[in-house]
C-alpha positions as CSV (number, residue, x, y, z in Angstrom):
1,M,-32.6,-48.7,-62.8
2,W,-29.2,-47.1,-64.7
3,I,-27.1,-49.3,-62.9
4,A,-29.1,-52.7,-64.5
5,L,-28.7,-51.6,-67.5
6,A,-25.6,-50.4,-67.8
7,L,-23.9,-53.8,-66.1
8,R,-25.8,-55.5,-68.9
9,D,-24.7,-53.4,-71.9
10,L,-20.3,-53.6,-69.7
11,R,-21.7,-57.4,-69.7
12,T,-22.4,-57.5,-72.9
13,R,-18.7,-55.4,-74.7
14,Y,-16.5,-57.4,-72.4
15,P,-17.8,-60.7,-71.8
16,A,-14.8,-62.9,-71.1
17,D,-13.8,-60.4,-67.9
18,R,-15.4,-60.8,-64.3
19,F,-16.6,-58.1,-62.4
20,N,-19.8,-57.2,-59.4
21,V,-21.4,-54.6,-58.5
22,V,-20.5,-54.5,-54.6
23,E,-22.3,-52.3,-51.8
24,R,-20.3,-49.8,-50.3
25,L,-20.8,-49.2,-46.2
26,P,-22.9,-46.8,-45.6
27,V,-22.1,-43.6,-44.1
28,S,-24.2,-40.7,-42.5
29,G,-26.8,-38.6,-44.7
30,P,-28.3,-39.5,-47.6
31,Q,-26.6,-41.1,-50.6
32,T,-26.8,-41.3,-54.5
33,A,-26.6,-44.3,-56.4
34,R,-22.7,-43.6,-57.8
35,E,-21.8,-42.9,-54.1
36,I,-23.5,-46.1,-53.0
37,W,-22.4,-48.8,-55.8
38,R,-18.6,-50.0,-56.5
39,L,-17.8,-51.9,-59.2
40,K,-14.8,-54.9,-58.5
41,C,-12.6,-56.8,-60.7
42,A,-12.3,-60.5,-60.1
43,D,-9.7,-60.6,-62.8
44,C,-7.6,-58.4,-61.4
45,P,-6.6,-59.3,-57.6
46,G,-5.9,-56.2,-56.4
47,K,-2.3,-54.7,-54.8
48,V,0.3,-56.0,-53.5
49,R,2.1,-54.7,-50.7
50,L,5.2,-54.9,-48.2
51,K,4.5,-55.7,-44.6
52,S,6.4,-55.9,-41.9
53,E,5.4,-57.7,-38.6
54,W,8.9,-57.8,-37.4
55,P,11.8,-55.0,-39.0
56,Q,14.0,-58.5,-40.0
57,V,10.7,-60.1,-41.7
58,R,8.7,-58.6,-44.6
59,R,6.0,-60.9,-46.6
60,R,3.9,-59.6,-49.5
61,V,0.2,-58.8,-48.7
62,L,-2.6,-58.5,-51.0
63,T,-5.6,-55.9,-50.4
64,N,-8.2,-55.7,-50.7
65,A,-9.6,-55.4,-54.7
66,Q,-9.8,-51.6,-56.2
67,L,-12.8,-50.6,-55.9
68,Y,-14.1,-48.4,-59.0
69,I,-16.7,-45.8,-58.5
70,P,-19.7,-45.7,-61.6
71,G,-19.4,-42.2,-63.6
72,P,-19.7,-40.5,-65.2
73,G,-23.1,-39.6,-64.9
74,D,-25.2,-42.8,-65.1
75,S,-22.3,-45.2,-66.4
76,F,-19.8,-47.5,-66.0
77,G,-17.4,-45.5,-67.9
78,N,-14.1,-44.8,-65.2
79,F,-14.6,-48.5,-65.1
80,E,-14.3,-49.3,-69.1
81,V,-11.2,-48.0,-69.2
82,H,-9.6,-50.1,-66.2
83,L,-11.5,-53.0,-68.6
84,R,-9.5,-51.8,-71.6
85,N,-5.9,-51.7,-69.2
86,R,-3.4,-53.6,-71.2
87,L,-2.3,-55.4,-67.6
88,H,-6.3,-56.3,-66.9
89,R,-6.5,-57.7,-70.9
90,A,-3.7,-60.0,-70.3
91,R,-4.8,-61.2,-66.6
92,V,-8.1,-62.0,-68.7
93,T,-6.3,-63.5,-71.6
94,A,-4.4,-65.9,-69.3
95,R,-7.7,-67.3,-67.0
96,M,-9.3,-67.7,-70.9
97,E,-6.6,-69.7,-72.3
98,L,-6.0,-71.9,-68.8
99,L,-9.6,-72.6,-68.5
100,M,-9.4,-73.9,-72.8
101,R,-5.7,-76.1,-71.5
102,V,-8.5,-76.9,-68.6
103,R,-11.4,-77.8,-70.3
104,S,-9.5,-79.7,-73.9
105,K,-7.9,-82.1,-71.4
106,L,-11.1,-83.3,-69.8
């Protein structure tokens, strides 16, 4: 299946990044692989939005992480744009630096 090959290729090129392929909730009718599968970045938490429970109380709420559609064609090119994003790269670098500091203390 092309998804497994594309995922292996992406993991080879971005070994420090954490991401998964997840199944989207089904909708009625037949679907192609592009319509069923999504890519989810574990390094990027999603969008933070302000939620107002009462008019005088506002708090930040983390929404679900962004899910990326495979493509174009039989590739993960759309998601690779995210992996090259400056903010994503900064998050991966920060996580790896923290991991190295923790390992050096052991």
